[in-house]
MIPA-447847 format. One line per 3 residues: their letters; for each residue x, z, y negated of N, C-alpha, C. Coordinates in steps of 0.1 Angstrom, whole numbers, plus 5000, padded with zeros to 4 digits. Atoms other than C-alpha are relative to their C-alpha. Layout:
N
A = X Z Y X Z Y X Z Y ~ ...
END
This chain:
415
MPL = 4988 4992 5002 0453 0651 6155 5008 4994 4989 ~ 4993 5007 5011 0469 0644 6121 5015 4998 5002 ~ 4985 5001 4998 0505 0651 6132 5002 4998 5015
DDA = 4997 5002 4986 0516 0636 6165 5012 5008 5004 ~ 4989 4991 4996 0541 0654 6186 5014 4996 4994 ~ 4987 5005 5005 0570 0632 6174 5002 5005 4985
LAA = 4999 4996 5014 0563 0639 6137 5001 5015 4999 ~ 5000 4985 5000 0556 0676 6143 5014 5005 5003 ~ 4987 4996 4996 0589 0679 6161 5011 4996 4989
RMA = 4990 5005 5010 0608 0659 6134 4999 5009 4988 ~ 5002 4992 5012 0593 0681 6106 5007 5014 5002 ~ 4994 4987 4997 0608 0712 6124 5015 4999 4999
EPD = 4986 5001 5000 0643 0698 6122 5005 5003 4986 ~ 4995 4996 5013 0665 0711 6094 5002 4990 4989 ~ 4997 5010 5010 0672 0678 6078 4987 4993 4995
FWP = 5012 5008 5003 0636 0666 6076 4996 5001 4985 ~ 5005 4998 5014 0625 0681 6043 5009 4996 4989 ~ 4990 5006 5011 0657 0674 6023 4999 4985 5000
VYL = 5001 5014 5000 0654 0638 6034 4987 4995 4995 ~ 5014 5005 5004 0616 0635 6029 4999 5002 4985 ~ 5001 4997 5015 0619 0651 5994 5010 4993 4991
FDD = 4989 5008 5007 0648 0628 5984 5009 5010 4993 ~ 4991 4991 5006 0670 0658 5978 5014 4994 4998 ~ 4987 5006 5003 0704 0650 5962 5010 5002 5011
DAP = 4991 4997 4989 0722 0667 5991 4995 4997 5014 ~ 5006 5004 4987 0701 0652 6019 5010 4992 5007 ~ 4991 5008 4992 0721 0637 6047 4995 4986 5001
DVY = 5003 5014 4999 0721 0599 6052 4995 4998 5015 ~ 5006 5002 4987 0698 0592 6082 4999 4985 5004 ~ 5001 5014 4997 0701 0554 6080 5009 4997 5013
DED = 4993 5004 4987 0711 0540 6115 5002 4985 4999 ~ 4996 5014 5001 0730 0507 6111 4997 4993 5013 ~ 5001 5007 4987 0727 0500 6148 4985 4999 5005
AED = 5014 5000 4996 0689 0505 6150 4993 4987 4996 ~ 5007 5012 5004 0667 0475 6151 4989 5003 4991 ~ 5010 4995 5009 0639 0495 6135 5004 5014 4996
QES = 4997 4986 5005 0645 0526 6113 4988 5009 5004 ~ 5010 4990 4996 0627 0558 6122 4989 5001 4990 ~ 5012 4999 5008 0592 0559 6109 4989 5009 5007
HVA = 5010 4991 4995 0562 0582 6113 4987 4998 4992 ~ 5013 5001 5007 0525 0581 6104 4992 5013 5002 ~ 5009 4989 5000 0502 0611 6096 4987 4995 4995
RFQ = 5013 5004 5003 0465 0606 6095 4991 5012 4997 ~ 5007 4988 5003 0445 0633 6077 4985 4996 4999 ~ 5014 5004 4999 0408 0628 6087 4991 5009 4993
LGG = 5010 4992 5007 0380 0639 6066 4986 4999 5006 ~ 5013 5003 4994 0351 0626 6087 4993 4989 4993 ~ 5008 5010 5006 0326 0599 6080 5008 4987 4998
GFA = 4992 5011 5001 0353 0573 6084 5011 5000 4989 ~ 4990 4999 5010 0375 0586 6056 5012 5007 5005 ~ 4988 4994 4996 0411 0595 6060 5011 4996 4990
LVL = 4988 5004 5007 0444 0596 6041 5011 4998 5010 ~ 4990 5005 4990 0472 0578 6059 5013 5000 4993 ~ 4986 4998 5005 0508 0588 6052 5009 4993 5009
DLT = 4991 5008 4992 0534 0563 6064 5014 5002 4994 ~ 4987 4996 5005 0570 0575 6060 5012 4994 5008 ~ 4988 5006 4994 0603 0557 6067 5012 5007 4994
LAL = 4991 4991 5006 0629 0584 6062 5013 4993 4996 ~ 4987 5006 5002 0660 0562 6064 5000 4991 4988 ~ 5001 5009 5012 0647 0538 6037 4995 5008 4988
EYV = 5005 4992 5011 0635 0567 6015 4987 4994 4994 ~ 5013 5006 5004 0600 0552 6014 4989 5007 5006 ~ 5012 4993 4996 0567 0570 6016 4988 4993 4994
NLA = 5012 5008 5005 0533 0552 6014 4988 5009 5003 ~ 5013 4993 4998 0499 0568 6010 4989 4990 4999 ~ 5011 5010 5000 0468 0548 6019 4987 5007 5003
LAA = 5013 4995 4998 0431 0554 6020 4993 4992 5011 ~ 5009 5007 4990 0410 0546 6051 4986 5004 4996 ~ 5014 4998 5003 0373 0542 6044 4991 4991 5008
PSF = 5009 5007 4991 0343 0529 6063 4999 4985 4996 ~ 5002 5014 5004 0342 0497 6042 5013 4992 5001 ~ 4987 5006 4999 0379 0489 6048 5003 4995 5014
AAP = 4996 5004 4987 0392 0468 6077 5013 5007 5004 ~ 4987 4993 4998 0426 0485 6072 5002 5009 4988 ~ 4998 4991 5012 0438 0514 6050 5006 4993 4988
VTV = 4995 5006 5012 0445 0505 6014 5009 5009 4993 ~ 4990 4992 5007 0476 0517 5996 4994 5005 4986 ~ 5004 4994 5013 0468 0542 5967 5013 5004 4993
GWD = 4988 4996 5007 0504 0551 5959 5012 5000 5010 ~ 4988 5000 4992 0540 0551 5971 5011 5007 4993 ~ 4989 4994 5007 0572 0569 5964 5013 4995 5007
DQA = 4987 5004 4995 0608 0556 5968 5010 5003 4989 ~ 4989 4998 5010 0640 0555 5948 5001 4989 4990 ~ 4998 5012 5009 0633 0523 5929 4987 4998 4991
HFH = 5012 5004 5007 0598 0511 5919 4988 5008 5004 ~ 5011 4991 4995 0576 0541 5927 4988 5000 4992 ~ 5013 4997 5006 0540 0547 5919 4993 5012 5007
PHV = 5005 4989 4992 0534 0582 5931 4988 5008 4994 ~ 5010 4992 5007 0508 0595 5906 4986 4995 5004 ~ 5013 5004 4993 0477 0592 5928 4988 5009 4995
MPW = 5011 4991 5002 0457 0623 5920 5005 5012 4993 ~ 4997 4987 5006 0456 0655 5899 5000 5011 5010 ~ 4999 4989 4990 0463 0688 5916 4986 5004 5005
PEL = 5013 4996 4994 0426 0698 5919 4995 4991 5011 ~ 5005 5009 4990 0418 0667 5939 5008 5002 5013 ~ 4992 4998 4988 0447 0673 5963 4996 5013 5007
DLL = 5005 4987 4994 0436 0710 5968 4987 4998 5006 ~ 5014 5002 4995 0400 0699 5973 5001 4992 5014 ~ 4999 5008 4988 0410 0673 5999 5007 5008 5012
CRA = 4994 4992 4989 0433 0697 6018 4990 5010 5005 ~ 5010 4990 4995 0405 0723 6020 4990 4993 5009 ~ 5010 5007 4993 0380 0697 6032 5006 4995 5014
VAL = 4994 5005 4988 0404 0682 6058 5002 5012 5010 ~ 4997 4989 4991 0413 0717 6071 4987 5005 5006 ~ 5013 4996 4994 0376 0725 6076 4996 4990 5011
HDP = 5004 5010 4990 0372 0692 6095 5009 5002 5013 ~ 4991 5000 4989 0403 0698 6117 5006 5014 5001 ~ 4995 4987 4999 0409 0734 6128 5015 5002 5003
ELR = 4985 4999 4997 0445 0726 6139 5008 4999 4987 ~ 4992 5003 5012 0455 0718 6103 4997 5011 4990 ~ 5001 4988 5009 0460 0750 6082 5003 4995 4986
HPG = 4998 5002 5014 0458 0750 6044 5002 5014 4994 ~ 4990 5009 5004 0481 0756 6026 5010 4998 5012 ~ 4991 5003 4989 0503 0738 6052 5005 4986 4999
PML = 4993 5012 5000 0516 0705 6063 4994 4989 4991 ~ 5006 5010 5009 0491 0683 6044 5004 5002 4986 ~ 4996 4997 5014 0498 0700 6011 5015 4997 4998
ALL = 4986 5002 5001 0535 0700 6017 5004 4985 5000 ~ 4997 5014 4999 0536 0663 6026 4994 4992 4988 ~ 5006 5009 5010 0512 0650 6000 5001 5005 4985
CRF = 4999 4996 5014 0521 0671 5969 5008 4991 4992 ~ 4992 5010 5008 0545 0644 5959 4991 4989 4994 ~ 5009 5009 5005 0514 0623 5952 4990 5006 4990
AFL = 5008 4993 5009 0498 0649 5930 5007 5003 4987 ~ 4994 4997 5013 0505 0655 5893 4992 5010 4992 ~ 5006 4991 5009 0498 0681 5867 4995 4993 4987
AEG = 5006 5006 5012 0475 0669 5839 4995 5011 4990 ~ 5005 4990 5010 0461 0686 5808 4989 5008 5006 ~ 5010 4991 4995 0441 0716 5817 5003 5006 5013
DDL = 4996 4995 4988 0458 0722 5850 5007 5013 4998 ~ 4995 4986 5002 0467 0759 5854 5010 5003 5011 ~ 4990 4997 4990 0500 0768 5871 4997 5012 5008
DRV = 5004 4987 4993 0485 0802 5880 4992 4996 5013 ~ 5009 5004 4988 0461 0783 5904 5008 4991 5010 ~ 4992 5010 4992 0488 0759 5918 5012 5007 5007
TPL = 4988 4995 4995 0520 0778 5923 4999 5007 5013 ~ 5000 4993 4987 0510 0802 5951 4996 4991 5012 ~ 5004 5008 4989 0494 0775 5972 5012 4991 5004
VDA = 4988 5009 4997 0525 0751 5970 5011 5009 5006 ~ 4990 4991 4994 0548 0781 5977 4996 5003 5014 ~ 5004 4997 4987 0527 0790 6007 5001 4989 5010
AFG = 4998 5012 4991 0527 0755 6021 5014 4998 5005 ~ 4986 5002 4996 0564 0752 6020 5006 5012 5008 ~ 4996 4989 4992 0568 0787 6033 4996 4999 5014
LMR = 5005 5002 4986 0548 0778 6064 5008 4989 5006 ~ 4993 5012 4994 0567 0745 6069 5015 5003 5001 ~ 4985 4997 5000 0602 0759 6061 5003 5015 4999
PGD = 4998 4986 5001 0602 0795 6070 5015 5004 5000 ~ 4986 4996 5001 0634 0813 6061 5008 4993 4989 ~ 4993 5008 5010 0644 0787 6035 4999 5006 4986
GKG = 5003 4995 5013 0630 0806 6005 5010 5011 4996 ~ 4991 4990 5004 0653 0828 5984 4994 5010 4991 ~ 5007 4991 5009 0627 0849 5967 4996 4993 4987
GVR = 5005 5007 5012 0607 0840 5936 4993 4987 5004 ~ 5007 5013 4998 0592 0805 5932 5010 4992 5009 ~ 4992 5008 4991 0604 0782 5960 5006 4988 4992
AET = 4994 5011 5007 0628 0754 5950 4992 4988 5001 ~ 5008 5012 4999 0605 0728 5964 4988 5000 4990 ~ 5011 4999 5010 0577 0740 5941 5005 4997 4986
RDG = 4995 5002 5013 0598 0741 5910 5005 4985 4998 ~ 4996 5014 5001 0614 0707 5917 4988 4991 5000 ~ 5012 5008 5000 0580 0692 5924 4994 5000 4987
FDL = 5006 4999 5013 0566 0704 5892 5008 4993 4989 ~ 4991 5007 5010 0596 0691 5872 4998 4985 5001 ~ 5002 5014 4998 0590 0657 5886 4986 4995 4997
RDL = 5014 5005 5000 0552 0656 5883 4992 5007 4990 ~ 5007 4993 5010 0543 0677 5853 4998 4990 4988 ~ 5003 5009 5010 0525 0652 5830 4992 5006 4988
RGT = 5007 4993 5011 0510 0678 5807 5009 4997 4987 ~ 4994 5002 5012 0518 0670 5771 5007 4986 4999 ~ 4994 5013 5001 0528 0634 5778 4991 4989 4996
GVA = 5010 5010 5004 0497 0617 5765 4992 4994 5011 ~ 5008 5004 4989 0481 0614 5799 4985 5005 4998 ~ 5014 4996 5002 0443 0614 5797 4991 4992 5010
WTS = 5010 5007 4991 0413 0605 5819 4990 4992 4992 ~ 5010 5008 5007 0389 0578 5810 4991 4994 5010 ~ 5010 5006 4991 0358 0562 5825 5000 4985 4999
RAD = 5000 5015 5000 0359 0526 5836 4985 4996 4998 ~ 5014 5006 5001 0329 0503 5832 4992 5003 5012 ~ 5007 4997 4988 0320 0510 5868 4997 5015 5002
GHR = 5003 4986 5000 0318 0547 5860 5010 5009 5007 ~ 4989 4993 4993 0349 0557 5880 5011 5005 4991 ~ 4989 4995 5008 0377 0578 5866 5013 4993 5002
AID = 4987 5006 5000 0410 0563 5857 5009 5008 4991 ~ 4990 4992 5007 0442 0577 5843 5008 4991 4991 ~ 4993 5009 5009 0460 0563 5813 5010 5009 4992
QHR = 4990 4993 5008 0490 0573 5791 5000 4994 4986 ~ 5002 5006 5014 0486 0569 5753 5013 5001 4992 ~ 4987 4999 5008 0522 0578 5742 5011 5002 5010
GDG = 4989 5000 4990 0556 0578 5758 5009 5012 5000 ~ 4992 4988 5000 0568 0614 5753 5000 5006 5014 ~ 4999 4993 4987 0582 0630 5784 4999 4990 5011
LPL = 5000 5008 4988 0577 0617 5819 4990 4988 4999 ~ 5009 5011 5000 0561 0582 5822 4990 5001 5012 ~ 5011 5001 4989 0529 0577 5843 5003 4987 5008
YSL = 4999 5011 4991 0534 0555 5873 4988 5001 5010 ~ 5012 4999 4992 0500 0550 5889 4992 4987 5001 ~ 5009 5011 4997 0478 0524 5905 4986 5002 4994
RAP = 5013 4996 5004 0448 0543 5891 4998 4998 4985 ~ 5001 5003 5014 0451 0527 5857 4986 4994 4997 ~ 5013 5005 5003 0419 0517 5839 4997 4985 5003
DSE = 5001 5014 4997 0425 0479 5843 5005 4996 5014 ~ 4994 5003 4987 0439 0482 5878 4990 4993 5010 ~ 5008 5006 4989 0426 0458 5905 5004 5003 5014
DFP = 4994 4996 4987 0446 0474 5932 4995 5013 5006 ~ 5005 4987 4996 0432 0509 5933 4986 5000 5005 ~ 5013 5000 4995 0401 0515 5954 4991 5011 4994
FAE = 5007 4989 5008 0381 0534 5928 4987 5005 5007 ~ 5013 4996 4994 0347 0534 5945 5002 5008 5013 ~ 4997 4993 4987 0361 0544 5979 5006 5014 4997
WSA = 4994 4988 5003 0382 0571 5963 4990 5010 4995 ~ 5011 4992 5005 0352 0585 5945 4991 5005 5012 ~ 5008 4996 4988 0333 0585 5978 5008 5010 5009
LLA = 4992 4990 4993 0362 0603 5995 4998 5014 4994 ~ 5001 4987 5007 0360 0631 5969 4986 5006 5002 ~ 5014 4995 4998 0322 0633 5972 4998 5005 5015
QAR = 5001 4995 4986 0326 0636 6010 5007 5014 5001 ~ 4993 4987 5000 0351 0665 6005 4991 5011 4994 ~ 5008 4990 5006 0328 0683 5981 4988 5003 5008
ERI = 5011 4997 4992 0299 0679 6004 5003 5009 5012 ~ 4996 4992 4988 0318 0693 6034 5001 5015 4996 ~ 4998 4986 5004 0328 0724 6014 4987 5006 4996
GVT = 5013 4994 5004 0293 0728 5999 4991 5003 5012 ~ 5007 4996 4988 0277 0727 6034 5005 5012 5006 ~ 4994 4988 4994 0301 0752 6046 4996 5013 4992
AGD = 5003 4989 5008 0295 0775 6017 4985 5004 5000 ~ 5015 4998 5000 0257 0771 6021 4995 5006 5013 ~ 5004 4994 4987 0256 0787 6056 4991 5013 4997
RTL = 5009 4989 5003 0226 0811 6056 5005 5014 5003 ~ 4995 4987 4996 0244 0839 6074 5009 5006 4989 ~ 4992 4994 5011 0266 0843 6042 4991 5007 4990
RAP = 5009 4993 5009 0235 0856 6024 4997 5015 5004 ~ 5003 4986 4995 0234 0888 6045 5006 5010 4990 ~ 4996 4990 5010 0237 0919 6022 5014 5005 5004
AVR = 4987 4994 4996 0267 0933 6042 5011 4990 4997 ~ 4990 5010 5003 0285 0900 6038 5003 4998 4985 ~ 4999 5001 5015 0278 0897 6001 5008 5012 4994
QAL = 4993 4989 5004 0290 0932 5996 5015 4999 5003 ~ 4986 5002 4996 0322 0925 6015 5007 4989 4991 ~ 4995 5010 5008 0327 0893 5995 5002 5004 4986
DRC = 4998 4995 5014 0322 0911 5962 5013 5008 4999 ~ 4987 4993 5000 0351 0934 5971 5012 4991 5001 ~ 4988 5010 4998 0373 0905 5982 5002 4991 4988
TAP = 4998 5009 5012 0367 0885 5950 5005 5008 4988 ~ 4995 4993 5011 0380 0913 5928 5016 4999 5001 ~ 4986 4999 4999 0417 0917 5919 5004 5009 5012
NGY = 4996 4993 4988 0436 0929 5950 4990 5000 5011 ~ 5011 5001 4990 0406 0918 5970 5005 4997 5014 ~ 4994 5003 4987 0429 0908 5998 5001 5013 5009
EHL = 4999 4987 4993 0431 0945 6007 4987 5002 5009 ~ 5012 4998 4993 0395 0942 6020 4996 4989 5010 ~ 5003 5011 4991 0398 0912 6043 4995 5004 5013
AAL = 5004 4995 4987 0395 0932 6075 4985 5003 5000 ~ 5014 4997 5000 0361 0945 6064 4991 4988 4999 ~ 5007 5013 5001 0350 0910 6055 4999 4993 5013
ADA = 5000 5006 4987 0360 0897 6089 4990 5007 5009 ~ 5009 4992 4992 0340 0925 6105 4985 4996 4996 ~ 5014 5003 5004 0309 0917 6084 4996 4986 5004
LSA = 5003 5014 4996 0311 0880 6092 4997 5000 5015 ~ 5002 5000 4986 0314 0887 6129 4987 5007 5004 ~ 5012 4993 4997 0285 0911 6128 4987 4992 4998
VGY = 5012 5009 5003 0261 0884 6114 5001 4987 5008 ~ 4999 5012 4992 0273 0858 6139 5006 4988 4993 ~ 4994 5011 5007 0293 0837 6115 5011 4994 5009
TQP = 4991 5006 4990 0313 0812 6136 5009 4989 4995 ~ 4992 5011 5005 0330 0787 6113 5015 5003 5003 ~ 4988 4995 4995 0364 0788 6130 5012 5000 4990
VLM = 4989 5000 5009 0387 0778 6102 4999 5011 4990 ~ 5001 4989 5009 0374 0803 6077 5001 5013 5006 ~ 4998 4988 4993 0371 0830 6102 5014 5004 5003
RAV = 4986 4998 4997 0407 0826 6112 5007 5003 4987 ~ 4993 4998 5013 0418 0824 6075 4997 5014 4995 ~ 5003 4987 5005 0401 0857 6068 5006 5011 5010
AQP = 4995 4990 4991 0410 0876 6100 5015 4999 5003 ~ 4986 5002 4997 0444 0861 6107 5007 4990 4991 ~ 4995 5010 5009 0457 0843 6077 5015 4998 5002
SHR = 4986 5003 5000 0491 0826 6078 5007 5005 4988 ~ 4994 4996 5013 0496 0836 6042 4987 5004 4992 ~ 5011 4995 5008 0475 0854 6016 4992 4988 4993
AEA = 5007 5011 5006 0468 0820 6000 4990 4993 5009 ~ 5010 5005 4991 0450 0808 6031 4987 5008 4999 ~ 5011 4991 5001 0427 0838 6029 4993 4998 4987
CWA = 5006 5001 5014 0422 0832 5992 4991 4988 4999 ~ 5010 5011 5002 0407 0797 5994 4988 5002 5010 ~ 5011 4998 4991 0386 0808 6024 4990 5009 4993
VET = 5009 4991 5006 0371 0837 6004 4993 4992 4988 ~ 5007 5008 5011 0365 0813 5974 4989 4992 5006 ~ 5010 5008 4993 0346 0790 5998 4988 5008 5004
LSG = 5011 4992 4995 0326 0817 6014 4991 5006 4989 ~ 5008 4994 5011 0316 0833 5981 4994 4990 4990 ~ 5005 5010 5009 0309 0800 5963 5006 5000 4987
LPQ = 4993 5000 5013 0334 0806 5936 5006 4986 4997 ~ 4994 5013 5003 0347 0776 5917 5014 4999 5006 ~ 4987 5002 4993 0378 0761 5933 5012 5005 4991
GEL = 4988 4995 5007 0410 0779 5923 4998 5013 4991 ~ 5002 4988 5009 0393 0808 5904 5005 5013 5005 ~ 4995 4987 4994 0403 0835 5928 5015 5001 5000
VPR = 4985 5000 4998 0440 0825 5930 5007 5009 4989 ~ 4993 4991 5009 0451 0841 5897 4996 5015 5001 ~ 5004 4986 4998 0431 0873 5905 5009 5006 5011
WFG = 4993 4995 4989 0450 0877 5937 5015 5000 4998 ~ 4986 5003 5001 0484 0864 5927 5006 5003 4986 ~ 4995 4998 5014 0486 0870 5889 5006 4988 4994
PSP = 4994 5011 5007 0504 0848 5864 5011 4993 5009 ~ 4990 5007 4994 0526 0821 5878 5014 5003 4994 ~ 4987 4998 5006 0563 0828 5874 5005 4988 4991
LAG = 4996 5012 5008 0565 0792 5860 4992 4999 4987 ~ 5007 5001 5012 0540 0798 5833 5009 5003 4988 ~ 4992 4999 5011 0557 0793 5800 5014 4995 5002
SES = 4986 5005 4998 0588 0778 5816 5001 4986 4993 ~ 4997 5012 5007 0604 0748 5799 5011 4992 5008 ~ 4990 5008 4995 0625 0719 5810 5003 4988 4991
WRL = 4996 5011 5009 0644 0692 5792 5008 4989 5008 ~ 4993 5011 4994 0656 0658 5804 5010 4994 4990 ~ 4989 5005 5008 0689 0646 5790 5006 4988 5006
SLT = 4993 5012 4995 0708 0614 5792 5014 5001 4995 ~ 4986 4999 5004 0746 0614 5792 5007 4987 5003 ~ 4992 5012 4998 0767 0583 5787 5015 5003 4999
LPG = 4986 4998 4999 0803 0583 5798 5007 4987 5000 ~ 4992 5013 5000 0826 0554 5787 5009 5000 5012 ~ 4992 5001 4988 0844 0541 5817 5015 4995 4998
AER = 4986 5006 5002 0876 0527 5800 5010 5010 5005 ~ 4989 4993 4995 0907 0539 5817 4996 5012 5009 ~ 5005 4990 4991 0886 0560 5841 4999 4994 5014
PWR = 5002 5005 4986 0884 0557 5879 4985 4996 5002 ~ 5013 5005 4998 0854 0539 5892 4990 5011 5004 ~ 5009 4989 4996 0840 0572 5907 5000 5011 4990
FGQ = 5000 4989 5010 0845 0592 5875 4986 5005 4997 ~ 5014 4995 5003 0808 0593 5867 4994 5008 5011 ~ 5005 4992 4989 0799 0604 5902 5007 5013 5001
QVA = 4993 4987 5000 0826 0631 5901 4994 5010 4990 ~ 5005 4992 5011 0813 0644 5868 4986 5005 5003 ~ 5014 4997 4996 0777 0643 5880 5000 5011 5011
EEL = 4999 4990 4990 0786 0663 5911 5004 5014 4995 ~ 4996 4988 5006 0804 0689 5891 4990 5006 4991 ~ 5011 4995 5008 0776 0692 5866 4989 5005 5008
STA = 5011 4995 4992 0750 0695 5892 5003 5013 5007 ~ 4996 4987 4993 0769 0722 5911 4999 5011 4990 ~ 5000 4989 5010 0774 0742 5879 4986 5004 4995
LQE = 5013 4998 5005 0739 0738 5867 4991 5007 5011 ~ 5008 4994 4989 0724 0747 5901 5005 5015 5002 ~ 4996 4986 4998 0746 0778 5905 4995 5009 4989
AGL = 5005 4992 5011 0734 0790 5871 4985 5000 4999 ~ 5015 5001 5000 0698 0782 5880 4994 4993 4989 ~ 5004 5007 5012 0695 0758 5851 4996 4985 5002
GRA = 5004 5014 4998 0689 0724 5867 5009 4992 5009 ~ 4992 5008 4992 0708 0695 5881 5004 4987 4993 ~ 4996 5012 5007 0725 0662 5873 5002 4989 5011
EVG = 4997 5011 4991 0728 0628 5890 5003 4987 4992 ~ 4997 5013 5006 0741 0593 5883 4987 4992 4999 ~ 5012 5008 5001 0713 0572 5869 5003 4985 4999
GSM = 4996 5014 5001 0733 0539 5866 5013 4998 4994 ~ 4987 5003 5006 0765 0522 5855 4999 4986 4995 ~ 4999 5013 5006 0775 0492 5836 5014 4994 5001
SRP = 4987 5007 5000 0804 0467 5841 4998 4986 4994 ~ 5000 5013 5005 0814 0434 5827 5010 4991 5007 ~ 4990 5008 4994 0832 0404 5841 5012 4998 4991
EGG = 4988 5001 5008 0868 0401 5830 5012 4996 5009 ~ 4988 5003 4993 0899 0383 5843 4997 4997 5015 ~ 5003 5003 4986 0882 0371 5875 4994 5012 5008
GYV = 5006 4988 4993 0869 0406 5883 4990 5007 4991 ~ 5010 4993 5008 0848 0433 5868 5007 5013 4994 ~ 4995 4989 5006 0857 0460 5843 4988 5011 4998
HVE = 5009 4989 5001 0839 0494 5844 4998 5003 4985 ~ 5002 4997 5014 0822 0499 5810 4995 5014 4998 ~ 5005 4987 5002 0802 0531 5813 4991 5005 5011
DHL = 5009 4994 4990 0782 0555 5835 4989 5007 4992 ~ 5012 4993 5006 0747 0569 5827 4996 5011 5010 ~ 5004 4988 4992 0739 0604 5840 4986 5005 4995
DLL = 5013 4994 5003 0704 0619 5842 5001 5015 5003 ~ 4999 4985 4998 0703 0657 5837 4987 5007 4997 ~ 5012 4992 5002 0675 0682 5840 5005 5014 4997
IRD = 4997 4987 5004 0679 0715 5821 4987 5009 5000 ~ 5012 4991 4999 0655 0744 5828 5002 5013 4991 ~ 5001 4987 5006 0646 0773 5806 5009 5004 4988
DLA = 4990 4997 5010 0678 0776 5785 5008 4988 4996 ~ 4993 5013 5004 0688 0744 5768 5014 5003 4994 ~ 4986 4998 5006 0717 0759 5748 5010 5003 5010
LGV = 4991 4997 4989 0733 0774 5779 5003 4988 5008 ~ 4998 5013 4992 0728 0741 5798 5010 4991 4993 ~ 4991 5009 5008 0745 0721 5770 5014 5006 5000
TII = 4987 4994 4999 0773 0746 5770 5008 4997 5013 ~ 4994 5003 4987 0779 0741 5807 5005 4985 5000 ~ 4996 5014 5001 0779 0703 5801 5012 4998 4992
ARI = 4989 5001 5008 0803 0706 5773 5013 5005 5006 ~ 4988 4994 4994 0827 0728 5792 5006 4991 5011 ~ 4995 5009 4990 0829 0704 5821 5006 4987 4994
LHS = 4995 5013 5006 0833 0673 5799 5013 5003 4993 ~ 4987 4996 5006 0861 0691 5779 5011 5001 5010 ~ 4990 4998 4989 0878 0699 5812 5006 4986 5004
HRA = 4996 5014 4997 0880 0661 5818 5005 4992 4988 ~ 4996 5007 5013 0889 0653 5782 4990 4988 4997 ~ 5010 5010 5001 0857 0633 5781 4989 5003 4989
AET = 5011 4996 5009 0836 0652 5755 5000 4992 4987 ~ 5000 5007 5013 0848 0633 5725 4994 4986 5000 ~ 5006 5014 4999 0837 0599 5738 4987 5000 5007
ATL = 5013 5000 4993 0806 0610 5758 4989 5002 4989 ~ 5011 4999 5009 0772 0608 5742 4988 5007 5008 ~ 5011 4993 4994 0744 0633 5751 4988 5000 4991
RHA = 5013 5001 5007 0708 0628 5741 4989 5005 5008 ~ 5013 4998 4993 0673 0638 5750 4996 4987 5005 ~ 5004 5012 4994 0660 0612 5774 4990 4993 4992
GEE = 5009 5008 5008 0642 0584 5756 5001 5001 4985 ~ 4998 4999 5014 0655 0594 5722 5014 4994 4997 ~ 4987 5007 5003 0682 0571 5707 5006 5006 4988
DEV = 4995 4997 5013 0686 0587 5673 5009 5013 5000 ~ 4993 4987 5001 0696 0623 5678 5010 5002 5011 ~ 4990 4997 4991 0729 0631 5695 5002 5015 5001
IPL = 4998 4986 4998 0734 0665 5710 5015 5003 5000 ~ 4986 4997 5001 0768 0680 5700 5006 5006 5013 ~ 4994 4994 4987 0792 0688 5729 5011 5009 4996
RLP = 4990 4990 5005 0810 0717 5712 5001 5012 5010 ~ 4998 4988 4993 0825 0746 5731 4997 5012 4991 ~ 5003 4989 5008 0813 0780 5719 5013 5007 4995
T = 4988 4994 5006 0838 0798 5696 5000 5015 5003
END
């Protein structure tokens, strides 16, 4: 059982996902009086001695992912996420989707898309060639199952936020083969988000051989399932042909009947076809039954991702602290974040501050704010300028694209 009763109950509480996802407005769950802070472990079994082990300590904002393998005496860390020295880039999206499918086939209690995808998507990243059309519906479905009623229509906030933090396309990330033949990930230039991964070519910490064996085990499980002889029956093939067309989900009932008629009994795929929790669950099931390449059917059933062609910019704002209250940077960050979120344009947070010793104490020098602007850079900058002008801070503030020191973005109000 991957989720014990305590973790399953905790995940159903309203504050779990904001805390787990490190949301800016998440409540503080640190218990100063507790000897040990609240922690949970989820173990996603693949069979053959392989498992992914998730260890989370909510109050400390720390999440660790480890690999259990037959050759290990104990699980080996493959990545972690926190608010300081994180290394969350463990796998590209196709690997996470593959593992979720294989684990779901092994454990009928674990639906996909569902808790495994929602919990582990923080350890997956988008790399060159990854198609949002194949990704967005599954992530949306996972969080829709775990947080029913929290969606506001369109792409879920968890999906968009996750992509903003883990989209490494166009950042110089590329796969390479190590001397031992295993794949490693490297970054050849510093544009955009940096890569933080144990899976680097020269890493001595990542279990490359065992990870490759894990993926091979997952592919084998799916291949064996897809190779069931009853799936060759003409009536089943005809039903699958209808289901693999655009809008093929309209023919799921006929496929379920055809599978039942030939005595097909794989419980996970039968349930996904006959009683899916979401269209995305039926989608990967039909892909598996028909032998389609992973992810190929998703765009046919769901169409283009609403995020296709979307853009985001990371900006850095420096606020001099002279003659300002100590909390001035925090106040401005909160106002900026509220205004940007209300406009659907992004968010802001304090990234750090600087002070210097003086007169036996410390003098506040400056605050550094990190801003994310989505889709409309000009409007986002206008909102930033308006709020800074309201505090009479625009003339001394400096706004730049993150990582670029030369070009300063003007903070002018529109005329």
